[in-house]
C-alpha positions as CSV (number, residue, x, y, z in Angstrom):
1,X,134.7,100.5,103.7
2,X,131.2,100.6,105.6
3,X,132.7,100.9,109.1
4,X,134.8,103.8,107.6
5,X,131.6,105.4,105.9
6,X,129.4,104.9,109.2
7,X,132.3,106.7,111.3
8,X,132.1,109.8,108.9
9,X,128.3,109.9,109.0
10,X,128.4,109.7,112.9
11,X,130.9,112.7,113.1
12,X,129.5,114.8,110.5
13,X,125.8,114.5,112.1
14,X,127.3,115.4,115.7
15,X,129.4,118.5,114.1
16,X,126.8,119.8,112.1
17,X,123.9,119.7,114.3
18,X,125.8,121.2,117.0
19,X,127.6,123.7,114.8
20,X,124.2,124.7,113.4
21,X,122.9,125.0,117.0
22,X,125.8,127.2,117.9
23,X,125.4,129.4,114.8
24,X,122.2,130.3,115.4
25,X,122.9,131.2,119.1
26,X,125.7,133.2,118.0
27,X,123.8,135.2,115.3
28,X,120.9,135.6,117.6
29,X,123.6,137.3,120.0
30,X,125.0,139.5,117.4
31,X,121.6,140.6,116.0
32,X,120.6,141.5,119.7
33,X,123.7,143.6,120.2
34,X,122.8,145.9,117.0
35,X,121.7,149.3,117.3
36,X,117.9,149.4,115.7
37,X,117.4,151.8,112.6
38,X,114.5,154.3,113.1
39,X,112.3,151.9,110.9
40,X,112.9,149.4,113.6
41,X,114.9,146.9,111.5
42,X,118.2,145.6,112.8
43,X,121.4,146.1,110.6
44,X,124.8,145.3,111.6
45,X,127.4,146.2,109.1
46,X,128.1,143.6,106.4
47,X,126.1,141.0,108.3
48,X,124.1,139.8,105.2
49,X,124.7,136.3,103.6
50,X,123.1,136.7,100.2
51,X,120.9,139.4,98.2
52,X,117.0,138.1,98.3
53,X,113.9,138.2,100.4
54,X,113.3,135.2,103.1
55,X,110.5,133.1,102.9
56,X,107.3,134.3,104.3
57,X,106.5,133.5,107.7
58,X,104.4,130.3,108.4
59,X,100.6,130.8,109.0
60,X,99.4,129.9,112.6
61,X,98.8,126.3,112.2
62,X,100.4,124.0,109.7
63,X,100.3,120.2,109.0
64,X,102.3,118.2,106.5
65,X,102.7,114.4,105.5
66,X,105.6,113.1,103.8
67,X,106.5,109.7,102.2
68,X,110.0,108.6,103.0
69,X,112.3,105.7,101.7
70,X,115.4,104.7,104.1
71,X,118.2,102.6,103.7
72,X,119.6,100.9,106.7
73,X,123.4,100.1,107.1
74,X,124.9,99.1,110.3
75,X,128.6,98.6,111.8
76,X,129.4,95.3,113.4
77,X,128.7,92.7,110.5
78,X,131.0,89.7,110.7
79,X,131.2,86.0,109.4
80,X,128.4,83.4,110.0
81,X,129.7,80.5,108.3
82,X,133.3,79.7,106.9
83,X,133.9,77.0,104.2
84,X,136.7,74.4,105.9
85,X,138.0,75.1,109.4
86,X,138.3,78.7,111.0
87,X,142.2,78.5,111.0
88,X,142.5,77.6,107.2
89,X,138.8,78.3,106.0
90,X,137.6,81.1,104.0
91,X,134.5,83.2,104.6
92,X,131.4,81.5,103.2
93,X,128.5,83.6,104.9
94,X,128.8,87.1,106.1
95,X,125.9,89.2,107.8
96,X,127.1,92.1,105.2
97,X,125.6,89.6,102.5
98,X,122.3,90.2,103.4
99,X,121.0,92.8,101.0
100,X,119.6,96.2,102.6
101,X,116.6,97.6,100.8
102,X,115.2,100.8,101.2
103,X,112.1,100.6,103.3
104,X,108.9,102.8,102.9
105,X,107.4,105.0,105.4
106,X,105.2,107.9,106.6
107,X,106.1,111.1,108.3
108,X,103.2,113.2,109.9
109,X,103.7,116.8,111.4
110,X,101.7,119.3,113.3
111,X,103.0,122.9,114.0
112,X,102.0,125.9,115.6
113,X,103.3,129.4,115.4
114,X,102.6,131.6,118.1
115,X,100.7,135.2,117.7
116,X,103.3,138.0,117.8
117,X,106.2,135.9,118.5
118,X,109.5,134.2,117.4
119,X,108.5,131.0,118.6
120,X,106.8,127.8,117.2
121,X,106.1,124.7,118.4
122,X,106.1,121.2,116.4
123,X,105.2,117.6,116.8
124,X,106.3,114.8,114.4
125,X,106.3,111.1,114.1
126,X,107.5,108.6,111.4
127,X,107.9,104.8,110.9
128,X,109.2,102.7,108.4
129,X,108.1,99.3,106.8
130,X,109.6,96.5,108.4
131,X,113.0,95.4,106.6
132,X,112.7,91.8,105.6
133,X,116.2,90.5,104.4
134,X,117.9,86.8,104.2
135,X,121.1,85.1,102.9
136,X,122.3,81.6,102.3
137,X,125.1,79.5,101.0
138,X,125.4,75.9,100.3
139,X,128.1,73.1,100.2
140,X,126.5,69.8,99.4
141,X,129.8,68.3,101.2
142,X,129.2,69.2,104.3
143,X,132.1,71.8,104.8
144,X,130.5,74.8,106.3
145,X,131.6,75.6,110.0
146,X,129.8,77.9,112.4
147,X,130.6,80.7,114.8
148,X,129.3,78.7,117.9
149,X,132.5,76.5,117.4
150,X,134.8,78.9,116.6
151,X,134.4,77.8,113.0
152,X,135.6,74.4,113.8
153,X,138.3,74.9,116.4
154,X,137.5,72.7,117.6
155,X,134.5,71.1,115.6
156,X,131.2,69.9,116.9
157,X,129.1,67.7,115.5
158,X,125.9,69.3,116.7
159,X,126.7,72.7,114.7
160,X,129.3,72.0,112.5
161,X,129.6,70.2,109.2
162,X,127.0,71.9,107.8
163,X,125.6,71.7,104.1
164,X,123.4,74.8,104.1
165,X,123.5,78.0,106.3
166,X,121.0,80.5,106.2
167,X,120.6,84.1,107.9
168,X,117.4,85.9,108.2
169,X,116.9,89.6,109.6
170,X,113.7,91.6,110.2
171,X,114.2,95.4,111.5
172,X,111.8,98.1,112.2
173,X,112.3,101.6,113.0
174,X,109.9,104.5,114.6
175,X,111.0,108.0,115.8
176,X,108.6,111.0,117.2
177,X,110.0,114.2,118.9
178,X,108.4,117.5,120.4
179,X,110.5,120.7,119.5
180,X,110.2,124.3,120.6
181,X,111.9,126.2,118.0
182,X,112.5,130.1,118.4
183,X,113.3,132.5,115.6
184,X,116.9,134.4,115.2
185,X,116.5,138.2,114.8
186,X,118.7,139.0,111.8
187,X,118.9,141.6,109.1
188,X,116.7,141.7,105.8
189,X,118.2,139.5,103.3
190,X,119.7,137.3,105.8
191,X,118.4,133.4,106.2
192,X,115.9,132.5,108.4
193,X,117.4,130.9,111.6
194,X,116.1,128.9,114.1
195,X,117.4,127.3,117.6
196,X,115.3,124.5,118.8
197,X,115.2,122.5,121.8
198,X,112.9,119.4,122.3
199,X,112.3,115.9,123.4
200,X,113.1,112.8,120.9
201,X,112.0,109.2,121.0
202,X,113.8,106.2,118.8
203,X,112.0,102.8,118.9
204,X,114.4,100.0,117.0
205,X,112.9,96.4,116.9
206,X,114.8,93.3,115.5
207,X,114.9,89.9,114.9
208,X,118.2,87.9,113.6
209,X,117.7,84.0,113.0
210,X,120.2,81.6,112.2
211,X,119.6,78.0,110.6
212,X,122.1,75.5,109.5
213,X,121.8,71.9,108.3
214,X,124.8,69.6,109.8
215,X,125.0,66.5,107.9
216,X,125.5,64.4,111.2
217,X,122.6,66.0,113.2
218,X,119.4,67.7,113.3
219,X,118.6,71.5,112.1
220,X,120.2,74.0,114.1
221,X,118.1,77.2,114.7
222,X,119.1,80.2,116.7
223,X,116.9,83.1,117.1
224,X,117.4,86.5,119.1
225,X,114.8,89.2,119.2
226,X,116.0,92.9,120.4
227,X,114.0,95.9,121.5
228,X,115.6,99.7,121.7
229,X,113.7,101.9,123.0
230,X,115.7,105.9,123.1
231,X,114.3,108.8,125.1
232,X,116.1,111.6,125.7
233,X,116.5,115.8,125.2
234,X,117.6,117.2,121.8
235,X,119.0,120.3,120.5
236,X,119.5,121.8,117.0
237,X,119.0,124.4,114.6
238,X,117.9,124.8,111.1
239,X,118.2,127.8,108.6
240,X,116.0,128.5,105.4
241,X,116.9,130.9,102.5
242,X,115.3,131.8,99.1
243,X,112.2,133.3,97.7
244,X,108.6,133.6,99.1
245,X,107.8,130.8,96.8
246,X,110.8,129.0,96.7
247,X,113.1,128.3,99.2
248,X,116.0,125.6,100.8
249,X,115.8,124.3,104.4
250,X,118.8,122.7,106.3
251,X,118.2,121.4,109.9
252,X,120.3,119.1,112.1
253,X,119.7,118.0,115.6
254,X,121.4,115.9,118.3
255,X,119.9,113.9,121.0
256,X,121.5,112.3,124.1
257,X,119.1,109.7,125.1
258,X,118.7,106.6,127.8
259,X,118.3,103.4,125.9
260,X,116.1,100.8,127.9
261,X,117.1,97.4,125.8
262,X,116.0,94.1,126.1
263,X,117.1,90.7,124.2
264,X,115.1,87.3,124.1
265,X,117.3,84.5,122.6
266,X,116.2,81.0,122.0
267,X,118.3,78.1,120.4
268,X,117.5,74.6,119.2
269,X,120.7,72.4,119.1
270,X,121.1,68.8,118.7
271,X,117.4,68.4,119.9
272,X,117.9,70.4,123.0
273,X,115.2,73.5,123.1
274,X,116.6,76.4,125.3
275,X,114.7,79.3,126.0
276,X,117.0,81.7,127.6
277,X,115.7,84.4,130.4
278,X,114.8,87.6,129.0
279,X,117.7,90.1,129.5
280,X,117.4,93.7,130.2
281,X,120.2,96.8,130.3
282,X,119.7,100.3,130.0
283,X,122.7,102.6,128.9
284,X,123.3,106.1,127.3
285,X,123.2,106.3,123.3
286,X,123.3,109.6,120.9
287,X,121.0,110.1,118.1
288,X,121.9,112.3,115.2
289,X,119.5,113.7,112.3
290,X,120.2,115.8,109.3
291,X,117.4,117.0,106.7
292,X,118.2,119.0,103.7
293,X,114.9,120.1,101.8
294,X,113.8,122.1,98.8
295,X,110.1,123.8,99.4
296,X,108.1,125.3,96.8
297,X,104.7,127.1,97.4
298,X,102.3,127.3,94.6
299,X,99.6,128.6,96.6
300,X,99.4,130.6,100.1
301,X,98.2,127.6,101.7
302,X,100.0,124.6,100.0
303,X,103.8,123.8,100.2
304,X,105.6,121.0,98.3
305,X,108.6,119.4,99.6
306,X,111.8,117.4,98.2
307,X,114.7,116.4,100.3
308,X,117.1,113.9,101.9
309,X,117.4,112.8,105.3
310,X,120.2,110.9,107.4
311,X,119.7,109.4,110.9
312,X,122.5,107.7,113.0
313,X,122.2,106.2,116.1
314,X,124.9,104.2,118.2
315,X,125.1,101.9,121.5
316,X,122.2,100.0,120.2
317,X,121.5,96.4,120.9
318,X,121.0,95.0,117.2
319,X,119.9,91.5,116.9
320,X,122.5,90.7,114.3
321,X,125.3,91.1,117.2
322,X,122.9,89.4,120.1
323,X,123.0,86.0,118.8
324,X,126.4,84.5,118.7
325,X,127.7,82.4,121.8
326,X,129.5,79.3,122.0
327,X,127.2,75.8,121.8
328,X,127.7,75.1,126.0
329,X,126.0,78.7,126.6
330,X,123.4,78.3,124.0
331,X,122.1,75.1,125.2
332,X,122.1,76.0,129.0
333,X,118.3,77.4,129.4
334,X,119.4,79.1,132.5
335,X,122.4,80.9,131.4
336,X,122.2,84.6,130.6
337,X,124.8,86.1,127.8
338,X,125.3,89.7,128.2
339,X,123.7,92.1,126.0
340,X,125.5,93.5,123.4
341,X,124.9,97.1,123.1
342,X,127.6,98.5,120.8
343,X,125.7,98.6,117.6
344,X,125.7,101.6,115.4
345,X,122.8,102.1,112.7
346,X,122.5,104.7,110.0
347,X,119.5,105.3,108.0
348,X,119.3,107.6,104.9
349,X,117.2,108.4,101.9
350,X,114.9,110.8,100.0
351,X,111.5,112.0,101.3
352,X,109.0,114.2,99.6
353,X,105.4,115.5,100.9
354,X,103.0,118.4,101.2
355,X,102.3,120.8,104.0
356,X,99.1,122.6,104.3
357,X,99.1,126.3,106.1
358,X,96.3,128.3,107.8
């Protein structure tokens, strides 16, 4: 169910963001092709969406601060312990057993509207508090088997016959972007529409720990730490519609990024400490971002907003997918297991904030 949900989010983000960009571009071409009326306005037959007036233009400068709360879900969850041998046992602990709470964060934005032009430039940055979650399973009879022996096929006393298995994960997200927005010329009564181009950065840093207590050996500790640094151009669009004091905004963006990822891996098994060399790798990743916002302007210089955001990233090196390997590889400090960069993660949740114009 989770995988299917994330698959749909991925395609929804891509289709809506690219579709919105194409829509605004097409609308601009239609508007430019119009014959201006004597009053200077542009009108094309039935090119109108709803009755009403578009929001007032932004002042030359504006800044905003939002409080955000996003929940993280990821694809690729799998078992980390079975009750009994893998061929006949049942799953005792999965990565999906860890609760994914909402993480609080802050978004800051500053923008400028150029005089006598349809263009704006914006810079924004946001970060989330560190996600910290864990899960554990216990069996006093020592019948818990680990993924490092293929769940006991064949069994290994160093990592199997556990009385307890625990997993712990931390994750941190930050994102920044600079965008140039161009307003599309449309007839009065139509939504305000903009096409945007920009540069996007996303940073995702994670750590995943596996700890177990074999009945016939000393505790096992496996720790993986990953960094993802995504940089790339993005394209998107937005539209706004409503009254001068209250309106709705929908924005979609897609970025094609270079992801420079690295992974640190350490293992403590059977009294052997192995600190593996740092592994680094680059690949191409995609980022999609959707925001739906309701805005209310109680005064000419102050705007309140409430909305919902969904951020999707793929081709990531997630820590939870970069710790599992066979015992022989883990205990060999010279070994360099390949980085798994096939992770997909979705962040979604509400936000609220204030914007100051002058």
